[in-house]
C-alpha positions in Angstrom: 28.1 -76.8 19.9 25.7 -74.2 20.3 24.4 -72.3 17.3 25.0 -68.8 18.8 28.6 -69.4 18.6 28.7 -70.9 14.9 26.6 -67.9 13.7 28.9 -65.4 15.4 32.1 -66.9 13.8 33.2 -65.9 9.9 31.0 -68.2 7.2 34.1 -69.7 5.7 34.8 -71.6 8.9 31.4 -73.4 8.0 32.1 -73.6 4.6 35.5 -75.6 4.8 33.7 -77.8 7.3 31.1 -78.4 4.9 33.8 -79.4 2.0 35.8 -81.2 4.9 32.9 -83.8 5.9 32.4 -84.2 2.2 29.1 -82.5 1.6 28.2 -80.5 -1.4 26.3 -76.8 -1.2 24.5 -78.2 -3.9 23.0 -81.1 -1.8 22.6 -79.0 1.4 20.7 -76.6 -0.6 18.3 -78.6 -2.2 17.4 -80.2 1.0 16.8 -77.3 3.0 15.5 -75.0 0.1 13.9 -77.6 -2.2 12.3 -74.5 -4.0 15.2 -72.6 -4.5 17.7 -73.3 -7.4 19.9 -76.0 -6.3 23.1 -73.2 -6.5 20.9 -71.1 -4.0 23.8 -71.7 -1.3 26.8 -71.5 -3.4 25.4 -68.0 -4.2 24.9 -67.0 -0.5 28.7 -67.7 0.3 30.2 -66.3 -2.6 28.4 -62.8 -2.2 29.3 -63.1 1.7 25.0 -62.4 1.8 25.1 -65.9 4.0 22.1 -65.1 6.7 22.0 -66.4 10.3 18.8 -68.1 9.2 21.0 -70.1 6.9 23.6 -71.0 8.8 21.5 -72.6 11.2 19.6 -74.6 9.0 22.7 -75.9 7.4 24.2 -77.0 11.1 20.7 -78.6 11.7 21.0 -80.6 8.4 24.7 -81.8 8.7 24.0 -82.6 12.4 21.0 -84.7 11.2 23.3 -86.2 8.9 26.2 -86.9 10.3 25.7 -86.3 14.1 26.3 -83.2 16.6 29.8 -84.9 17.8 31.3 -85.7 14.5 30.3 -81.9 13.2 31.6 -80.3 16.4 35.0 -82.0 16.1 35.4 -81.1 12.6 34.3 -77.4 13.0 36.5 -76.9 16.3 39.3 -78.0 13.6 38.9 -75.5 11.4 38.0 -73.0 14.1 41.3 -73.7 15.3 43.3 -73.5 12.2 41.7 -70.1 11.2 42.3 -68.8 14.8 46.2 -70.0 14.2 46.3 -68.0 10.6 44.8 -65.3 12.0 47.8 -64.8 14.9 50.2 -65.5 12.4 49.3 -62.6 10.1 48.9 -60.3 13.5 52.5 -61.3 14.1 53.8 -60.2 10.7 
């Protein structure tokens, strides 16, 4: 999946994908930003300050670890779930 598509979507979709694939934000943060605090990415996500650069680095790390096809399948499942949820909210 193209990084520009992932950047345009809600970061919560990426966060759920991270958890579903068995990664932890502390692990990803320690590998991407070794000089920062281990909870660096956790703070970014919780304060809604996640930047496109962070998203690209997270996706790059995960694809290197598990492969692009596995990441794409899981991300698309979360994206479909999110879209169904938004449709249900609009219908109410």
